N, C-alpha and C positions, 0 to 999 in steps of 0.2 A: 499279348496286350505290353505296352509299354510305358513305364510309371513314368510321373509326370517329375520335370522338375524346377526347382523351385518352391518359393513357401507355399502352405497350404491355406488355400483361400479360408480368407475370415467366413465365422457365422453368424447369423444374429444373435445368438449367444453368448459368441466373445463381444461381440460389438457392445451388448449390453451392460456386461460383466465389467468392461473397462470402465462405459460413462459411468454405472454407479462409482467407481472405484473413485473415478475423477472428480466428478460432485460431492463424494463424502472430503476429499482432502481440501478443497476448495472453503467446504462450509466451515471445517475443522481446522483451521490453521494452528502448527505446533507453538505453544504456548512457549516455549524457551527460545523462540527465535531463529529456530536453526533450519528452518523451510524461508520459502524467498518471500511467500505472502506473508507468511510469521512478521518476517523482517518490517515489510512494507507496510504492515497494517500496527506493529508496535509504533512505527513512526508517525503513521498519520496520528495517531490517538495521541502520542505528546506532542503533536503540533497542536490538537486540539484542546490540549489540555493546557499550553503556554496562550493559547486566546484566551480561552477560557479564563486564565488567573490572571490577565490584563484587562480583562472587560470588570470584573469584580473589584481590582485595585482602581481602576476609573472609577468606579460608580461610589466607590468606598470614599476616592477625595471629593467627589462630587457632591455627596452628602455630607461634606464636613465632618468626616472620621479624622481619626488621627492616624494618616498617612503620609509619609512623607514623597516628595515631588518627586526625586530625584528616584525613591523605590520606583516609582509609576512611570517615570520617564523609561527607565531598565526594562522593565515587564513588558515594554509595548514595544520596545526595541528588538529585546529578545523574539516577541511573537511575529513583530515581523520580519525579523530573519529569518526565523525555522521557517515561517510561510512562503520567503523566497528560494529559498531552500529548497521546500519542497518541491514548490514549482521547476526550477529546475532540473528536479529529480525525472520529475513527469515529463515533462519537453524533451529529455535523455531516453527515456523508454517509449517514447512515442516515437522518436524516430528512428531509434534504435528496431523496433518493429514493423514501422515502414519499410523501413531498408531491408528486413528479413523478409517481406509481403513483395518486394522487389526481384528478388531473388529469382531466376525463370527457373524451372524444375525440366 
């Protein structure tokens, strides 16, 4: 009998274990931002918070509260800029993903 050359075939058990580990890592990104998914999640949360803050300041100004127009304009501009940056990051990630998918193996 000749021993086989190459990697051992993957078993159903190995596949299930690896899938479970992947799902656990996707569902619980590291809080310190050391993982890529944690970094993206933190960035999205920061953009969301800036949008919410800008909306609250606009609402406060419209209801007549003591809010400076300059502060409101600055908050809205910061929220707009952070959202545009997030969209550019998304576009770059999507382009990189499409480029990786185009590579023939």
